[in-house]
C-alpha positions in Angstrom: 3.4 89.6 -157.7 2.9 93.3 -158.0 0.9 95.2 -155.4 -1.7 96.3 -158.1 -2.2 92.7 -159.3 -2.5 91.4 -155.8 -5.1 94.1 -154.9 -7.2 93.2 -158.0 -7.0 89.5 -157.2 -8.0 90.1 -153.5 -11.1 92.2 -154.5 -12.1 89.9 -157.3 -11.5 86.6 -155.4 -13.2 88.0 -152.3 -16.4 88.8 -154.2 -19.1 86.1 -154.4 -20.8 88.2 -157.1 -17.7 88.1 -159.4 -17.2 84.4 -158.8 -20.9 83.7 -159.4 -20.8 85.8 -162.6 -17.8 83.9 -163.9 -19.4 80.5 -163.2 -22.6 81.6 -164.9 -20.7 83.0 -167.9 -18.8 79.7 -168.2 -22.0 77.8 -168.0 -23.6 80.1 -170.5 -20.7 79.6 -173.0 -20.8 75.8 -172.7 -24.6 75.7 -172.8 -24.7 78.1 -175.8 -22.2 76.0 -177.7 -24.3 72.9 -177.1 -27.4 74.8 -178.1 -25.9 75.9 -181.4 -24.2 72.6 -182.2 -27.3 70.5 -181.7 -30.3 72.7 -182.9 -32.4 69.6 -183.6 -32.5 68.8 -179.8 -34.2 70.8 -177.0 -30.8 71.9 -175.6 -32.1 75.3 -174.4 -33.1 73.2 -171.3 -29.5 72.3 -170.9 -28.6 76.0 -170.5 -31.5 76.6 -168.1 -30.5 73.6 -166.0 -26.9 74.9 -165.8 -28.2 78.2 -164.3 -30.5 76.3 -161.9 -27.5 74.4 -160.4 -25.0 77.2 -160.0 -25.4 79.1 -156.7 -24.5 82.7 -156.0 -23.6 81.8 -152.4 -20.0 80.6 -152.3 -20.3 79.2 -148.7 -22.7 76.4 -149.6 -22.1 76.3 -153.4 -20.7 72.8 -153.5 -23.4 71.1 -151.4 -26.1 73.2 -153.0 -24.9 72.3 -156.5 -24.9 68.6 -155.6 -28.4 68.8 -154.0 -29.8 70.7 -157.0 -28.3 68.2 -159.4 -29.9 65.4 -157.4 -33.2 67.3 -157.4 -33.1 68.0 -161.1 -32.3 64.4 -161.9 -35.1 63.2 -159.6 -37.5 65.7 -161.2 -36.6 64.8 -164.8 -36.7 61.1 -164.0 -40.2 61.5 -162.4 -41.2 63.5 -165.4 -40.1 60.8 -167.8 -41.9 58.1 -165.7 -45.1 60.3 -165.5 -44.9 60.8 -169.3 -45.8 57.1 -169.6 -49.0 57.5 -167.6 -52.2 57.4 -169.6 -53.3 60.7 -168.2 -53.8 64.3 -169.2 -50.8 66.7 -169.0 -52.4 68.3 -165.9 -52.5 64.9 -164.0 -49.1 63.9 -165.1 -47.7 67.2 -163.7 -49.8 66.9 -160.6 -48.7 63.4 -159.8 -45.1 64.3 -160.7 -44.9 67.3 -158.5 -46.5 65.5 -155.5 -44.0 62.6 -156.1 -41.1 65.0 -156.2 -42.0 66.6 -152.9 -42.3 63.2 -151.2 -39.0 61.9 -152.7 -37.1 65.1 -151.9 -38.4 65.0 -148.3 -37.3 61.3 -148.0 -33.9 62.2 -149.3 -33.6 65.3 -147.1 -33.3 67.7 -150.0 -36.7 69.3 -149.7 -35.1 72.8 -149.8 -34.3 72.2 -153.5 -37.6 70.4 -154.3 -38.6 73.4 -156.5 -35.7 72.5 -158.8 -37.2 69.0 -159.2 -40.6 70.5 -160.0 -39.1 72.7 -162.7 -37.4 69.6 -164.2 -40.8 67.8 -164.2 -42.5 70.6 -166.0 -39.6 70.8 -168.5 -39.8 67.1 -169.3 -43.6 67.0 -169.5 -44.3 70.2 -171.4 -44.6 69.5 -175.0 -45.5 71.2 -178.2 -48.8 69.9 -179.4 -47.4 68.6 -182.7 -44.4 66.9 -181.1 -46.0 64.8 -178.3 -43.7 61.8 -178.3 -41.8 59.8 -175.8 -38.6 60.6 -177.6 -39.2 64.3 -177.0 -39.6 63.7 -173.3 -36.5 61.6 -173.3 -34.5 64.4 -175.1 -35.7 66.9 -172.6 -34.7 64.5 -169.8 -31.2 64.2 -171.3 -30.9 68.0 -171.8 -31.8 68.7 -168.2 -29.5 66.0 -166.9 -26.6 67.3 -169.0 -27.2 70.8 -167.8 -27.1 69.7 -164.2 -23.9 67.9 -164.6 -22.3 70.8 -166.4 -23.4 73.2 -163.6 -22.1 70.8 -161.0 -18.7 70.3 -162.7 -18.3 74.1 -163.1 -19.1 74.6 -159.4 -16.8 71.8 -158.2 -13.9 72.7 -160.5 -14.0 76.4 -159.9 -14.4 76.0 -156.1 -11.0 74.3 -155.8 -9.4 76.8 -158.1 -10.9 79.7 -156.2 -9.8 78.2 -152.9 -6.2 77.8 -154.1 -6.1 81.4 -155.4 -7.6 82.7 -152.2 -4.9 81.0 -150.2 -2.2 82.3 -152.6 -3.2 85.9 -152.2 -3.8 85.6 -148.5 -7.6 85.9 -148.3 -7.9 82.7 -146.3 -5.6 80.3 -144.5 -5.0 76.9 -146.1 -7.3 75.1 -143.5 -10.3 77.3 -144.3 -12.5 75.6 -146.9 -15.3 78.0 -146.6 -17.6 75.4 -144.9 
């Protein structure tokens, strides 16, 4: 490997900003393709959920992505359940947010409870003319899909980045960045 190429790799692989930017751009590209391919569904929430899962901090990126995915799934599932309540939108959200806080606390992921609350709002918010259970279900699927895409991007790039960092000598093979 040439000295210039190795220097470029060292600076780019050593930068959490560059790694985060690459992950977000991959997520954006995947989310945008889904958004364009399925315009009849609320897939903009997929893209937003991808961004919510990907973390700029490389050190905790894997665990944070897993916790945010759990939190998003919990929030969107609670939102879907709350949608069935015979209550106003305000009370559905209120009950959902309170439930998310309790569940996230019980699962020891309270630090990412705000992600669950965002998912609740996404699932429960509706356009006045499209207030159907199917709409809530589509938003639930969109949020869940986005979370899994963000998680897959984080997990797959983490291993790749680790291997490249070892190869260019930024870290020793035993350092996983934990």
